[in-house]
N, C-alpha and C positions, 0 to 999 in steps of 0.2 A: 391403487397405490400400495406398494409393499409395506408391511409392518415389520419393524425390527423388534425382536424380543431377546433380551439377555437375561440369564439366570445366574444368580450367585447363591450357592447353597453351602451352609456350614452344617455338617451332619457327621455324627460318629459312625463307626462301623455297624452298630446295632440299629441304625436308622433314626436315631433321635438327636436333637440338638442339645437338650438339657438332661442332666442326671435325674434320677428319681426324685431328688429333693429340690429340683428346679435349678440347680447350680450349672453355670456355663463356664466355670473357671478353666476347663480344658481348652477353651478357645484362646486363652492368653498365655499359652506355654511359650517359654523363651525361644525355642527353636522356630516358632512361627514368625519371629521377627525377621528371619532371612527372606521372607516374601518380598520385602522392600528391595533387596538386592536382586531379586529375580524379576523385577518390574511389575509385581502384583500389588498395585496401590488401591486399596479400598476407597480412600478418599476421592481419587480420580474417578473410579467406577461409579460411586454413589451420586456424583454430580450429574451423571447421565440418566439417572433413574427418575421416572415420573410417578411410578406407583410402587409401593412396598406392601407386601402381604406377609403377615406372620400370625401365629397363634396368640391367643390371649395371654397365656402364661409367659411366653417369650416377650410379649409386649410389656407386661408388668415388670419383668426383670430389667428390660432396657430402660423403662421409665425411672427405675431406681438408680441409674448411673449418674444422674445429676448433670446432664449436658446443659 
């Protein structure tokens, strides 16, 4: 049975997700809102995800979002 694997990666040019201080504010830049117009819907994508892997520091930052 074939296995489907999708990857969603947010990374800066230097290969890191967070700044040295742990900030990920660069992911929320206004110009990225045009992704919706291009059919790039994170909410639709994440509904298809069974497993999510991230580093501890990224996890701690996401936990602070208050969802």
